[in-house]
N, C-alpha and C positions, 0 to 999 in steps of 0.2 A: 179414281184411275190413277192408274198409278205411276207415281212422283218420281220420275228419270234423276234428279239430282238429291230425293232422299236415299234411294236407292246405291248408287256410286258411292254416298256418303256411307252407309252400308257394310259393301263388299271394301271396299276399299276399308274402315273399321276393324271387320272380317278376319282380312288378311293381316292387318297387325295385328292382331290381337295374336294370329297365327304363327307370326313370324317372333314375336314377342316370345311365345311360349318354347318356340323351339331353339333358341337363341340361350334359353334360361335349361333346357334341358341339356342342351350342349353344356355347356356350363357348368350343368350337373355329372356328365355323363367325365369330362377332366378334372372333377375335386376327384371322383372317384378312384380315377383313372392312377392319379396320383399315391392316391391315399396305397391302391393294390401294392405301388413299386418300390412303401414306404420310406416315401419325399414328402410326406407330411409329422415332420415333429412338433409336439404341443410345446407353447413356453408360458407366457402368463396365462393362469387360468383356466379358460378352452382355447382363445387365439393360439393360431397357425405360429411358430418362430420366429424371427427377422427373416430369416432364411429361409423358411420356407414359404412363410408369406410374398417374399423379393419372386421364389417361382413358380405362386400361384399366380399372382398378378402380371407376371412375362408368360406365363399357360392359357391365361384367360385372353392375355392382349388389354389387361387394362392400363392402364397407366399408373405408378406411385402414387397416390392419395391419401388424405384421409380417410376421402370418402370412398374409396373404392375400399383400400384396405375394411374400415369398418363394412361395404356390403360382401367382401368374404368372409368377415367375421363369423355374420350373418347367417352368411350362406351356408356355414359350414355347420354350424347351432341347429337350425335347420333342420338339417341334411341327417345329424345326429340326433333332434328328437323324431323325426320318419323312421329313427329304423334301414337309417343307409349306413351309418355309421357308430362305430363302436368305439369312443375309447380308454385304451388299454395302459394302464402307465402315463408314459409323453408321449408316447404315439393314437395313434388312429387308426384301426381297423374297418375292411371293409365287410358290413356283415352279409350275410347268404341274400336278405330283399336288396342292398346293393347289388349284390353280385349278381344278378338274374339283368339288372340292370345291364349290368357292362355289358354281361351276356346278350341280352335281347337289342343293343347299340353291334355290338360285334354283326349279329342275323345281320339289319338291318341295312346295314352295308357290305355284306357277303358278293360279289362280284361273281359271273361266273368268265373262265381265261375263257380268250378266243385263239381258235386256231387263223395263223395266216394263211392255209389252204383249205376250203370247204373239204371233204373227204365224200361227199354223196352218201351221206349215212344219216340220219335219225332217231335220237334220240328222247326217246316214251315215257315219260312217268307215267304209274298206271295205281290211283291208293280207292281200297275200300275201309272208311274209318268208319265205326257205327255209333246211331247216332249220338251214344251216350257219351262223344268226344267230341261232338258235333262242333263246339270253339274251337279245340286244335285241325280239323277239317277247316271251315273259313282263313287260320291263319294261314295253316297251309301253302291255302289257296295261292292266298293273297300276296305273302312273300316270293312263289314262286313266279306267280305274273308279273309285279317288280321284278325282279332278275330277267324277263325279259320272253320266259316261256309264251307261248299261246295255248285255248283251250281247244282242242280237238275233238274231244269229247265229256262228257261227264265224267270228272272223274280222270279223265287221262290229259296229261297235257305235253305239246311236244316242243320241239327246241335240237337245231343242227349242228350241233355241236355238247364234247360230250359232259353231262350236268352230274354223274350218279356221287361223284364226293361232297358235294356243292348240298346239295338235296340231302345225302342222307347229315349232316351235317347238322340240317336245321330242324329233319325228323329225328336224330335221335334228341336233341334236345327238350322237343316237344313227347319224346318219345311215344311214339309212335310210327316208327319203322320198321314192328312187323305188321302193320298196314300196306305197304307201301311194295312195288314191282317195277322192274328196269325191263326196257325192250328196245334193243337199238334195230330197225331195219335197213334195207333200202331203196325200197320204194313204199310207199305208202299215198291211198287216195289226196288227190289233192295237192299233189308236188308242186305244177305247176305258180299255184294260189299263195304257198308257203314260201315257194324260194324269188317271191316280190316280196310279198310281208318278210322276210326275212332280209333282203337287198343279195343273192345268194344267184353267182352267174351259172 
């Protein structure tokens, strides 16, 4: 018999773990961004200089305590060990691996600008990605659905606002631009249902 208390407890623990992982990723991205703009100067050993540490703590929304300073220093050492950062003289630099993390973060935070008024046109994205690149196909589909596009047919997604520039940005990153096509149409089958779905007048 299913134990409701145990089930709720496990669900809470899973959500807590996911939130902790998300916060960890956000801190990693923030540190990498600071390094990318040249704001992380190394002081004694591998620890940030006092000025850099102050900026890091402020950007990470952490109080300036000895515990938080140790946490940040440890985080930077771990990022270096994992290959996201590399030391160059008195500064750290973002490696190719670290740059990819920043790029993926940027992709995950893309948004499609909405027009004030819908002009009645439908915008479709069609892709024919070979099986040898099925991982990229799944990633593209996930990102586009996350942006609000709707699956119209298999390998065809639809949206009521222009999407070409945003989609091409994603496709260039994953090097699959040659497999993607765009179509704009004044009328599509099922438009009434789509209008309700996108809350269009």
